[in-house]
PDB file of N, CA, C and O in Angstrom:
ATOM      1  N   UNK A   1      -7.485  -6.757  -7.847  1.00  0.00           N
ATOM      2  CA  UNK A   1      -6.162  -7.054  -7.342  1.00  0.00           C
ATOM      3  C   UNK A   1      -6.315  -7.736  -5.986  1.00  0.00           C
ATOM      4  O   UNK A   1      -7.263  -7.480  -5.245  1.00  0.00           O
ATOM      5  N   UNK A   2      -5.358  -8.607  -5.682  1.00  0.00           N
ATOM      6  CA  UNK A   2      -5.375  -9.287  -4.390  1.00  0.00           C
ATOM      7  C   UNK A   2      -3.933  -9.413  -3.912  1.00  0.00           C
ATOM      8  O   UNK A   2      -3.072  -9.897  -4.647  1.00  0.00           O
ATOM      9  N   UNK A   3      -3.667  -8.972  -2.670  1.00  0.00           N
ATOM     10  CA  UNK A   3      -2.330  -9.086  -2.097  1.00  0.00           C
ATOM     11  C   UNK A   3      -2.413  -9.695  -0.701  1.00  0.00           C
ATOM     12  O   UNK A   3      -3.449  -9.658  -0.038  1.00  0.00           O
ATOM     13  N   UNK A   4      -1.284 -10.255  -0.283  1.00  0.00           N
ATOM     14  CA  UNK A   4      -1.152 -10.726   1.103  1.00  0.00           C
ATOM     15  C   UNK A   4       0.028 -10.005   1.714  1.00  0.00           C
ATOM     16  O   UNK A   4       1.124  -9.988   1.152  1.00  0.00           O
ATOM     17  N   UNK A   5      -0.205  -9.407   2.875  1.00  0.00           N
ATOM     18  CA  UNK A   5       0.880  -8.759   3.602  1.00  0.00           C
ATOM     19  C   UNK A   5       1.647  -9.841   4.341  1.00  0.00           C
ATOM     20  O   UNK A   5       1.064 -10.614   5.101  1.00  0.00           O
ATOM     21  N   UNK A   6       2.947  -9.895   4.120  1.00  0.00           N
ATOM     22  CA  UNK A   6       3.753 -10.985   4.664  1.00  0.00           C
ATOM     23  C   UNK A   6       3.852 -10.951   6.183  1.00  0.00           C
ATOM     24  O   UNK A   6       3.857 -12.007   6.816  1.00  0.00           O
ATOM     25  N   UNK A   7       3.932  -9.763   6.788  1.00  0.00           N
ATOM     26  CA  UNK A   7       4.101  -9.705   8.243  1.00  0.00           C
ATOM     27  C   UNK A   7       2.857 -10.156   9.006  1.00  0.00           C
ATOM     28  O   UNK A   7       2.970 -10.737  10.085  1.00  0.00           O
ATOM     29  N   UNK A   8       1.694  -9.898   8.463  1.00  0.00           N
ATOM     30  CA  UNK A   8       0.455 -10.242   9.173  1.00  0.00           C
ATOM     31  C   UNK A   8      -0.277 -11.433   8.569  1.00  0.00           C
ATOM     32  O   UNK A   8      -1.090 -12.075   9.234  1.00  0.00           O
ATOM     33  N   UNK A   9       0.019 -11.724   7.301  1.00  0.00           N
ATOM     34  CA  UNK A   9      -0.691 -12.787   6.609  1.00  0.00           C
ATOM     35  C   UNK A   9      -2.074 -12.372   6.117  1.00  0.00           C
ATOM     36  O   UNK A   9      -2.772 -13.172   5.495  1.00  0.00           O
ATOM     37  N   UNK A  10      -2.475 -11.138   6.387  1.00  0.00           N
ATOM     38  CA  UNK A  10      -3.796 -10.666   5.961  1.00  0.00           C
ATOM     39  C   UNK A  10      -3.848 -10.497   4.448  1.00  0.00           C
ATOM     40  O   UNK A  10      -2.883 -10.077   3.811  1.00  0.00           O
ATOM     41  N   UNK A  11      -5.000 -10.836   3.903  1.00  0.00           N
ATOM     42  CA  UNK A  11      -5.234 -10.712   2.464  1.00  0.00           C
ATOM     43  C   UNK A  11      -6.162  -9.525   2.229  1.00  0.00           C
ATOM     44  O   UNK A  11      -7.163  -9.346   2.923  1.00  0.00           O
ATOM     45  N   UNK A  12      -5.806  -8.729   1.240  1.00  0.00           N
ATOM     46  CA  UNK A  12      -6.598  -7.557   0.862  1.00  0.00           C
ATOM     47  C   UNK A  12      -6.974  -7.697  -0.596  1.00  0.00           C
ATOM     48  O   UNK A  12      -6.150  -8.079  -1.428  1.00  0.00           O
ATOM     49  N   UNK A  13      -8.253  -7.379  -0.910  1.00  0.00           N
ATOM     50  CA  UNK A  13      -8.786  -7.476  -2.276  1.00  0.00           C
ATOM     51  C   UNK A  13      -9.449  -6.166  -2.658  1.00  0.00           C
ATOM     52  O   UNK A  13      -9.993  -5.457  -1.812  1.00  0.00           O
ATOM     53  N   UNK A  14      -9.395  -5.858  -3.944  1.00  0.00           N
ATOM     54  CA  UNK A  14     -10.096  -4.680  -4.446  1.00  0.00           C
ATOM     55  C   UNK A  14      -9.238  -3.900  -5.413  1.00  0.00           C
ATOM     56  O   UNK A  14      -8.239  -4.396  -5.933  1.00  0.00           O
ATOM     57  N   UNK A  15      -9.648  -2.674  -5.641  1.00  0.00           N
ATOM     58  CA  UNK A  15      -8.846  -1.783  -6.469  1.00  0.00           C
ATOM     59  C   UNK A  15      -7.633  -1.360  -5.650  1.00  0.00           C
ATOM     60  O   UNK A  15      -7.637  -1.506  -4.428  1.00  0.00           O
ATOM     61  N   UNK A  16      -6.597  -0.840  -6.297  1.00  0.00           N
ATOM     62  CA  UNK A  16      -5.460  -0.355  -5.513  1.00  0.00           C
ATOM     63  C   UNK A  16      -5.866   0.654  -4.433  1.00  0.00           C
ATOM     64  O   UNK A  16      -5.354   0.602  -3.315  1.00  0.00           O
ATOM     65  N   UNK A  17      -6.772   1.560  -4.758  1.00  0.00           N
ATOM     66  CA  UNK A  17      -7.224   2.543  -3.760  1.00  0.00           C
ATOM     67  C   UNK A  17      -7.931   1.853  -2.593  1.00  0.00           C
ATOM     68  O   UNK A  17      -7.681   2.192  -1.436  1.00  0.00           O
ATOM     69  N   UNK A  18      -8.802   0.898  -2.878  1.00  0.00           N
ATOM     70  CA  UNK A  18      -9.496   0.181  -1.808  1.00  0.00           C
ATOM     71  C   UNK A  18      -8.509  -0.578  -0.913  1.00  0.00           C
ATOM     72  O   UNK A  18      -8.674  -0.619   0.306  1.00  0.00           O
ATOM     73  N   UNK A  19      -7.500  -1.167  -1.518  1.00  0.00           N
ATOM     74  CA  UNK A  19      -6.504  -1.914  -0.744  1.00  0.00           C
ATOM     75  C   UNK A  19      -5.708  -0.971   0.150  1.00  0.00           C
ATOM     76  O   UNK A  19      -5.517  -1.256   1.332  1.00  0.00           O
ATOM     77  N   UNK A  20      -5.242   0.146  -0.399  1.00  0.00           N
ATOM     78  CA  UNK A  20      -4.461   1.085   0.414  1.00  0.00           C
ATOM     79  C   UNK A  20      -5.328   1.678   1.522  1.00  0.00           C
ATOM     80  O   UNK A  20      -4.843   1.880   2.635  1.00  0.00           O
ATOM     81  N   UNK A  21      -6.590   1.959   1.242  1.00  0.00           N
ATOM     82  CA  UNK A  21      -7.492   2.450   2.293  1.00  0.00           C
ATOM     83  C   UNK A  21      -7.648   1.409   3.398  1.00  0.00           C
ATOM     84  O   UNK A  21      -7.671   1.761   4.578  1.00  0.00           O
ATOM     85  N   UNK A  22      -7.754   0.139   3.032  1.00  0.00           N
ATOM     86  CA  UNK A  22      -7.881  -0.929   4.033  1.00  0.00           C
ATOM     87  C   UNK A  22      -6.584  -1.080   4.830  1.00  0.00           C
ATOM     88  O   UNK A  22      -6.622  -1.282   6.044  1.00  0.00           O
ATOM     89  N   UNK A  23      -5.446  -0.984   4.157  1.00  0.00           N
ATOM     90  CA  UNK A  23      -4.160  -1.032   4.861  1.00  0.00           C
ATOM     91  C   UNK A  23      -4.044   0.123   5.846  1.00  0.00           C
ATOM     92  O   UNK A  23      -3.586  -0.051   6.976  1.00  0.00           O
ATOM     93  N   UNK A  24      -4.457   1.283   5.410  1.00  0.00           N
ATOM     94  CA  UNK A  24      -4.408   2.479   6.271  1.00  0.00           C
ATOM     95  C   UNK A  24      -5.296   2.282   7.499  1.00  0.00           C
ATOM     96  O   UNK A  24      -4.904   2.632   8.612  1.00  0.00           O
ATOM     97  N   UNK A  25      -6.489   1.725   7.299  1.00  0.00           N
ATOM     98  CA  UNK A  25      -7.415   1.502   8.417  1.00  0.00           C
ATOM     99  C   UNK A  25      -6.871   0.484   9.413  1.00  0.00           C
ATOM    100  O   UNK A  25      -7.131   0.580  10.612  1.00  0.00           O
ATOM    101  N   UNK A  26      -6.110  -0.497   8.910  1.00  0.00           N
ATOM    102  CA  UNK A  26      -5.584  -1.557   9.771  1.00  0.00           C
ATOM    103  C   UNK A  26      -4.211  -1.217  10.356  1.00  0.00           C
ATOM    104  O   UNK A  26      -3.687  -1.973  11.174  1.00  0.00           O
ATOM    105  N   UNK A  27      -3.635  -0.110   9.954  1.00  0.00           N
ATOM    106  CA  UNK A  27      -2.258   0.229  10.342  1.00  0.00           C
ATOM    107  C   UNK A  27      -2.135   0.536  11.827  1.00  0.00           C
ATOM    108  O   UNK A  27      -3.043   1.084  12.452  1.00  0.00           O
ATOM    109  N   UNK A  28      -0.990   0.167  12.364  1.00  0.00           N
ATOM    110  CA  UNK A  28      -0.679   0.503  13.752  1.00  0.00           C
ATOM    111  C   UNK A  28       0.135   1.794  13.819  1.00  0.00           C
ATOM    112  O   UNK A  28       0.589   2.197  14.891  1.00  0.00           O
ATOM    113  N   UNK A  29       0.313   2.431  12.677  1.00  0.00           N
ATOM    114  CA  UNK A  29       0.997   3.719  12.624  1.00  0.00           C
ATOM    115  C   UNK A  29       0.107   4.789  13.240  1.00  0.00           C
ATOM    116  O   UNK A  29      -1.088   4.580  13.447  1.00  0.00           O
ATOM    117  N   UNK A  30       0.697   5.917  13.523  1.00  0.00           N
ATOM    118  CA  UNK A  30      -0.105   7.054  13.968  1.00  0.00           C
ATOM    119  C   UNK A  30      -1.098   7.391  12.858  1.00  0.00           C
ATOM    120  O   UNK A  30      -0.781   7.247  11.678  1.00  0.00           O
ATOM    121  N   UNK A  31      -2.290   7.837  13.227  1.00  0.00           N
ATOM    122  CA  UNK A  31      -3.290   8.171  12.200  1.00  0.00           C
ATOM    123  C   UNK A  31      -2.745   9.177  11.191  1.00  0.00           C
ATOM    124  O   UNK A  31      -2.014  10.102  11.545  1.00  0.00           O
ATOM    125  N   UNK A  32      -3.114   8.977   9.931  1.00  0.00           N
ATOM    126  CA  UNK A  32      -2.698   9.894   8.870  1.00  0.00           C
ATOM    127  C   UNK A  32      -3.918  10.602   8.310  1.00  0.00           C
ATOM    128  O   UNK A  32      -5.040  10.103   8.394  1.00  0.00           O
ATOM    129  N   UNK A  33      -3.678  11.774   7.736  1.00  0.00           N
ATOM    130  CA  UNK A  33      -4.791  12.607   7.273  1.00  0.00           C
ATOM    131  C   UNK A  33      -5.476  12.072   6.029  1.00  0.00           C
ATOM    132  O   UNK A  33      -6.662  12.323   5.817  1.00  0.00           O
ATOM    133  N   UNK A  34      -4.731  11.328   5.195  1.00  0.00           N
ATOM    134  CA  UNK A  34      -5.317  10.790   3.966  1.00  0.00           C
ATOM    135  C   UNK A  34      -4.443   9.653   3.441  1.00  0.00           C
ATOM    136  O   UNK A  34      -3.421   9.310   4.036  1.00  0.00           O
ATOM    137  N   UNK A  35      -4.859   9.084   2.327  1.00  0.00           N
ATOM    138  CA  UNK A  35      -4.151   7.947   1.742  1.00  0.00           C
ATOM    139  C   UNK A  35      -2.728   8.342   1.329  1.00  0.00           C
ATOM    140  O   UNK A  35      -1.790   7.576   1.550  1.00  0.00           O
ATOM    141  N   UNK A  36      -2.559   9.520   0.736  1.00  0.00           N
ATOM    142  CA  UNK A  36      -1.219   9.953   0.327  1.00  0.00           C
ATOM    143  C   UNK A  36      -0.293  10.083   1.540  1.00  0.00           C
ATOM    144  O   UNK A  36       0.870   9.684   1.476  1.00  0.00           O
ATOM    145  N   UNK A  37      -0.797  10.632   2.629  1.00  0.00           N
ATOM    146  CA  UNK A  37       0.010  10.753   3.850  1.00  0.00           C
ATOM    147  C   UNK A  37       0.374   9.376   4.393  1.00  0.00           C
ATOM    148  O   UNK A  37       1.491   9.172   4.869  1.00  0.00           O
ATOM    149  N   UNK A  38      -0.554   8.436   4.324  1.00  0.00           N
ATOM    150  CA  UNK A  38      -0.267   7.070   4.768  1.00  0.00           C
ATOM    151  C   UNK A  38       0.866   6.463   3.931  1.00  0.00           C
ATOM    152  O   UNK A  38       1.799   5.872   4.476  1.00  0.00           O
ATOM    153  N   UNK A  39       0.777   6.615   2.610  1.00  0.00           N
ATOM    154  CA  UNK A  39       1.816   6.045   1.747  1.00  0.00           C
ATOM    155  C   UNK A  39       3.170   6.687   2.040  1.00  0.00           C
ATOM    156  O   UNK A  39       4.185   5.991   2.076  1.00  0.00           O
ATOM    157  N   UNK A  40       3.203   8.008   2.248  1.00  0.00           N
ATOM    158  CA  UNK A  40       4.466   8.680   2.589  1.00  0.00           C
ATOM    159  C   UNK A  40       5.032   8.140   3.897  1.00  0.00           C
ATOM    160  O   UNK A  40       6.241   7.935   4.007  1.00  0.00           O
ATOM    161  N   UNK A  41       4.178   7.909   4.887  1.00  0.00           N
ATOM    162  CA  UNK A  41       4.620   7.396   6.181  1.00  0.00           C
ATOM    163  C   UNK A  41       5.208   5.993   6.050  1.00  0.00           C
ATOM    164  O   UNK A  41       6.245   5.700   6.646  1.00  0.00           O
ATOM    165  N   UNK A  42       4.562   5.132   5.282  1.00  0.00           N
ATOM    166  CA  UNK A  42       5.068   3.770   5.091  1.00  0.00           C
ATOM    167  C   UNK A  42       6.422   3.802   4.389  1.00  0.00           C
ATOM    168  O   UNK A  42       7.351   3.107   4.799  1.00  0.00           O
ATOM    169  N   UNK A  43       6.534   4.596   3.343  1.00  0.00           N
ATOM    170  CA  UNK A  43       7.791   4.692   2.602  1.00  0.00           C
ATOM    171  C   UNK A  43       8.897   5.214   3.516  1.00  0.00           C
ATOM    172  O   UNK A  43      10.024   4.720   3.464  1.00  0.00           O
ATOM    173  N   UNK A  44       8.593   6.197   4.344  1.00  0.00           N
ATOM    174  CA  UNK A  44       9.568   6.724   5.295  1.00  0.00           C
ATOM    175  C   UNK A  44      10.018   5.640   6.259  1.00  0.00           C
ATOM    176  O   UNK A  44      11.210   5.513   6.538  1.00  0.00           O
ATOM    177  N   UNK A  45       9.080   4.863   6.766  1.00  0.00           N
ATOM    178  CA  UNK A  45       9.418   3.788   7.706  1.00  0.00           C
ATOM    179  C   UNK A  45      10.233   2.681   7.046  1.00  0.00           C
ATOM    180  O   UNK A  45      10.998   1.990   7.718  1.00  0.00           O
ATOM    181  N   UNK A  46      10.075   2.509   5.738  1.00  0.00           N
ATOM    182  CA  UNK A  46      10.892   1.536   5.006  1.00  0.00           C
ATOM    183  C   UNK A  46      12.306   2.063   4.760  1.00  0.00           C
ATOM    184  O   UNK A  46      13.187   1.326   4.319  1.00  0.00           O
ATOM    185  N   UNK A  47      12.506   3.348   5.053  1.00  0.00           N
ATOM    186  CA  UNK A  47      13.827   3.942   4.907  1.00  0.00           C
ATOM    187  C   UNK A  47      14.230   4.230   3.480  1.00  0.00           C
ATOM    188  O   UNK A  47      15.412   4.188   3.141  1.00  0.00           O
ATOM    189  N   UNK A  48      13.248   4.524   2.638  1.00  0.00           N
ATOM    190  CA  UNK A  48      13.543   4.810   1.240  1.00  0.00           C
ATOM    191  C   UNK A  48      13.029   6.186   0.852  1.00  0.00           C
ATOM    192  O   UNK A  48      12.382   6.873   1.643  1.00  0.00           O
ATOM    193  N   UNK A  49      13.325   6.569  -0.364  1.00  0.00           N
ATOM    194  CA  UNK A  49      12.865   7.861  -0.873  1.00  0.00           C
ATOM    195  C   UNK A  49      11.879   7.680  -2.015  1.00  0.00           C
ATOM    196  O   UNK A  49      11.649   8.613  -2.786  1.00  0.00           O
ATOM    197  N   UNK A  50      11.291   6.492  -2.136  1.00  0.00           N
ATOM    198  CA  UNK A  50      10.331   6.217  -3.205  1.00  0.00           C
ATOM    199  C   UNK A  50       9.162   7.200  -3.124  1.00  0.00           C
ATOM    200  O   UNK A  50       8.677   7.520  -2.038  1.00  0.00           O
ATOM    201  N   UNK A  51       8.724   7.667  -4.280  1.00  0.00           N
ATOM    202  CA  UNK A  51       7.551   8.544  -4.370  1.00  0.00           C
ATOM    203  C   UNK A  51       6.554   7.876  -5.308  1.00  0.00           C
ATOM    204  O   UNK A  51       6.855   7.685  -6.486  1.00  0.00           O
ATOM    205  N   UNK A  52       5.357   7.510  -4.803  1.00  0.00           N
ATOM    206  CA  UNK A  52       4.353   6.921  -5.691  1.00  0.00           C
ATOM    207  C   UNK A  52       4.026   7.877  -6.837  1.00  0.00           C
ATOM    208  O   UNK A  52       3.784   9.064  -6.617  1.00  0.00           O
ATOM    209  N   UNK A  53       4.023   7.358  -8.038  1.00  0.00           N
ATOM    210  CA  UNK A  53       3.792   8.181  -9.223  1.00  0.00           C
ATOM    211  C   UNK A  53       2.357   8.067  -9.701  1.00  0.00           C
ATOM    212  O   UNK A  53       1.728   7.018  -9.567  1.00  0.00           O
ATOM    213  N   UNK A  54       1.848   9.144 -10.253  1.00  0.00           N
ATOM    214  CA  UNK A  54       0.524   9.130 -10.847  1.00  0.00           C
ATOM    215  C   UNK A  54      -0.194  10.444 -10.643  1.00  0.00           C
ATOM    216  O   UNK A  54       0.035  11.152  -9.663  1.00  0.00           O
ATOM    217  N   UNK A  55      -1.069  10.760 -11.588  1.00  0.00           N
ATOM    218  CA  UNK A  55      -1.824  12.010 -11.519  1.00  0.00           C
ATOM    219  C   UNK A  55      -3.054  11.891 -10.628  1.00  0.00           C
ATOM    220  O   UNK A  55      -3.613  12.898 -10.195  1.00  0.00           O
ATOM    221  N   UNK A  56      -3.479  10.650 -10.355  1.00  0.00           N
ATOM    222  CA  UNK A  56      -4.662  10.438  -9.522  1.00  0.00           C
ATOM    223  C   UNK A  56      -4.287   9.617  -8.293  1.00  0.00           C
ATOM    224  O   UNK A  56      -3.246   8.961  -8.266  1.00  0.00           O
ATOM    225  N   UNK A  57      -5.131   9.659  -7.294  1.00  0.00           N
ATOM    226  CA  UNK A  57      -4.901   8.855  -6.087  1.00  0.00           C
ATOM    227  C   UNK A  57      -4.867   7.375  -6.456  1.00  0.00           C
ATOM    228  O   UNK A  57      -4.029   6.632  -5.945  1.00  0.00           O
ATOM    229  N   UNK A  58      -5.759   6.940  -7.329  1.00  0.00           N
ATOM    230  CA  UNK A  58      -5.795   5.536  -7.756  1.00  0.00           C
ATOM    231  C   UNK A  58      -4.461   5.126  -8.391  1.00  0.00           C
ATOM    232  O   UNK A  58      -3.939   4.050  -8.099  1.00  0.00           O
ATOM    233  N   UNK A  59      -3.916   5.974  -9.252  1.00  0.00           N
ATOM    234  CA  UNK A  59      -2.642   5.673  -9.912  1.00  0.00           C
ATOM    235  C   UNK A  59      -1.506   5.632  -8.894  1.00  0.00           C
ATOM    236  O   UNK A  59      -0.635   4.765  -8.974  1.00  0.00           O
ATOM    237  N   UNK A  60      -1.508   6.568  -7.929  1.00  0.00           N
ATOM    238  CA  UNK A  60      -0.465   6.564  -6.899  1.00  0.00           C
ATOM    239  C   UNK A  60      -0.572   5.330  -6.019  1.00  0.00           C
ATOM    240  O   UNK A  60       0.449   4.781  -5.605  1.00  0.00           O
ATOM    241  N   UNK A  61      -1.786   4.886  -5.727  1.00  0.00           N
ATOM    242  CA  UNK A  61      -1.974   3.664  -4.933  1.00  0.00           C
ATOM    243  C   UNK A  61      -1.454   2.453  -5.698  1.00  0.00           C
ATOM    244  O   UNK A  61      -0.830   1.570  -5.108  1.00  0.00           O
ATOM    245  N   UNK A  62      -1.698   2.402  -6.983  1.00  0.00           N
ATOM    246  CA  UNK A  62      -1.200   1.307  -7.815  1.00  0.00           C
ATOM    247  C   UNK A  62       0.328   1.293  -7.807  1.00  0.00           C
ATOM    248  O   UNK A  62       0.942   0.235  -7.672  1.00  0.00           O
ATOM    249  N   UNK A  63       0.935   2.459  -7.950  1.00  0.00           N
ATOM    250  CA  UNK A  63       2.387   2.584  -7.915  1.00  0.00           C
ATOM    251  C   UNK A  63       2.934   2.147  -6.556  1.00  0.00           C
ATOM    252  O   UNK A  63       3.935   1.434  -6.487  1.00  0.00           O
ATOM    253  N   UNK A  64       2.279   2.574  -5.482  1.00  0.00           N
ATOM    254  CA  UNK A  64       2.683   2.219  -4.120  1.00  0.00           C
ATOM    255  C   UNK A  64       2.623   0.705  -3.902  1.00  0.00           C
ATOM    256  O   UNK A  64       3.557   0.125  -3.349  1.00  0.00           O
ATOM    257  N   UNK A  65       1.544   0.068  -4.328  1.00  0.00           N
ATOM    258  CA  UNK A  65       1.415  -1.380  -4.144  1.00  0.00           C
ATOM    259  C   UNK A  65       2.447  -2.137  -4.970  1.00  0.00           C
ATOM    260  O   UNK A  65       2.986  -3.146  -4.513  1.00  0.00           O
ATOM    261  N   UNK A  66       2.726  -1.662  -6.180  1.00  0.00           N
ATOM    262  CA  UNK A  66       3.771  -2.298  -6.991  1.00  0.00           C
ATOM    263  C   UNK A  66       5.114  -2.209  -6.262  1.00  0.00           C
ATOM    264  O   UNK A  66       5.899  -3.157  -6.274  1.00  0.00           O
ATOM    265  N   UNK A  67       5.367  -1.079  -5.638  1.00  0.00           N
ATOM    266  CA  UNK A  67       6.602  -0.908  -4.872  1.00  0.00           C
ATOM    267  C   UNK A  67       6.629  -1.837  -3.656  1.00  0.00           C
ATOM    268  O   UNK A  67       7.664  -2.431  -3.354  1.00  0.00           O
ATOM    269  N   UNK A  68       5.502  -1.965  -2.959  1.00  0.00           N
ATOM    270  CA  UNK A  68       5.439  -2.842  -1.784  1.00  0.00           C
ATOM    271  C   UNK A  68       5.695  -4.302  -2.198  1.00  0.00           C
ATOM    272  O   UNK A  68       6.345  -5.050  -1.468  1.00  0.00           O
ATOM    273  N   UNK A  69       5.190  -4.693  -3.351  1.00  0.00           N
ATOM    274  CA  UNK A  69       5.431  -6.049  -3.846  1.00  0.00           C
ATOM    275  C   UNK A  69       6.913  -6.195  -4.208  1.00  0.00           C
ATOM    276  O   UNK A  69       7.527  -7.217  -3.899  1.00  0.00           O
ATOM    277  N   UNK A  70       7.484  -5.189  -4.853  1.00  0.00           N
ATOM    278  CA  UNK A  70       8.900  -5.211  -5.214  1.00  0.00           C
ATOM    279  C   UNK A  70       9.798  -5.256  -3.974  1.00  0.00           C
ATOM    280  O   UNK A  70      10.775  -6.004  -3.937  1.00  0.00           O
ATOM    281  N   UNK A  71       9.460  -4.448  -2.955  1.00  0.00           N
ATOM    282  CA  UNK A  71      10.275  -4.387  -1.724  1.00  0.00           C
ATOM    283  C   UNK A  71      10.090  -5.615  -0.836  1.00  0.00           C
ATOM    284  O   UNK A  71      10.918  -5.881   0.035  1.00  0.00           O
ATOM    285  N   UNK A  72       9.016  -6.358  -1.050  1.00  0.00           N
ATOM    286  CA  UNK A  72       8.755  -7.645  -0.403  1.00  0.00           C
ATOM    287  C   UNK A  72       7.868  -7.656   0.837  1.00  0.00           C
ATOM    288  O   UNK A  72       7.663  -8.740   1.384  1.00  0.00           O
ATOM    289  N   UNK A  73       7.321  -6.539   1.330  1.00  0.00           N
ATOM    290  CA  UNK A  73       6.380  -6.700   2.431  1.00  0.00           C
ATOM    291  C   UNK A  73       5.026  -7.250   1.979  1.00  0.00           C
ATOM    292  O   UNK A  73       4.208  -7.657   2.803  1.00  0.00           O
ATOM    293  N   UNK A  74       4.797  -7.260   0.662  1.00  0.00           N
ATOM    294  CA  UNK A  74       3.515  -7.737   0.136  1.00  0.00           C
ATOM    295  C   UNK A  74       3.777  -8.719  -1.006  1.00  0.00           C
ATOM    296  O   UNK A  74       4.801  -8.669  -1.687  1.00  0.00           O
ATOM    297  N   UNK A  75       2.809  -9.607  -1.181  1.00  0.00           N
ATOM    298  CA  UNK A  75       2.871 -10.597  -2.254  1.00  0.00           C
ATOM    299  C   UNK A  75       1.583 -10.510  -3.050  1.00  0.00           C
ATOM    300  O   UNK A  75       0.494 -10.588  -2.480  1.00  0.00           O
ATOM    301  N   UNK A  76       1.693 -10.347  -4.364  1.00  0.00           N
ATOM    302  CA  UNK A  76       0.500 -10.323  -5.195  1.00  0.00           C
ATOM    303  C   UNK A  76       0.003 -11.744  -5.385  1.00  0.00           C
ATOM    304  O   UNK A  76       0.780 -12.646  -5.702  1.00  0.00           O
ATOM    305  N   UNK A  77      -1.295 -11.941  -5.190  1.00  0.00           N
ATOM    306  CA  UNK A  77      -1.901 -13.248  -5.328  1.00  0.00           C
ATOM    307  C   UNK A  77      -2.674 -13.330  -6.630  1.00  0.00           C
ATOM    308  O   UNK A  77      -3.122 -12.313  -7.160  1.00  0.00           O
ATOM    309  N   UNK A  78      -2.827 -14.525  -7.139  1.00  0.00           N
ATOM    310  CA  UNK A  78      -3.604 -14.737  -8.366  1.00  0.00           C
ATOM    311  C   UNK A  78      -5.076 -14.487  -8.104  1.00  0.00           C
ATOM    312  O   UNK A  78      -5.560 -14.688  -6.990  1.00  0.00           O
ATOM    313  N   UNK A  79      -5.779 -14.054  -9.122  1.00  0.00           N
ATOM    314  CA  UNK A  79      -7.229 -13.849  -9.034  1.00  0.00           C
ATOM    315  C   UNK A  79      -7.572 -12.412  -8.722  1.00  0.00           C
ATOM    316  O   UNK A  79      -6.727 -11.607  -8.330  1.00  0.00           O
ATOM    317  N   UNK A  80      -8.829 -12.124  -8.908  1.00  0.00           N
ATOM    318  CA  UNK A  80      -9.420 -10.817  -8.668  1.00  0.00           C
ATOM    319  C   UNK A  80      -8.512  -9.737  -9.190  1.00  0.00           C
ATOM    320  O   UNK A  80      -8.834  -8.554  -9.083  1.00  0.00           O
TER     321      UNK A  80
END
């Protein structure tokens, strides 16, 4: 998967989990304890009640990225 964050123009590549981990590492938010906490913080800051769905962290990251693309802070790019 490959996405571009619209506010920064940065491109992230990898699995959904790798992308969310990279977003978390680059975030200017207060540090979060894990990937799930990071996703909850972003959703809260977007002012929504979305809950990433999935039984695994990878599935929840995929759900989160699909939501970010739908909400428009991210754009899915062709390739990878």
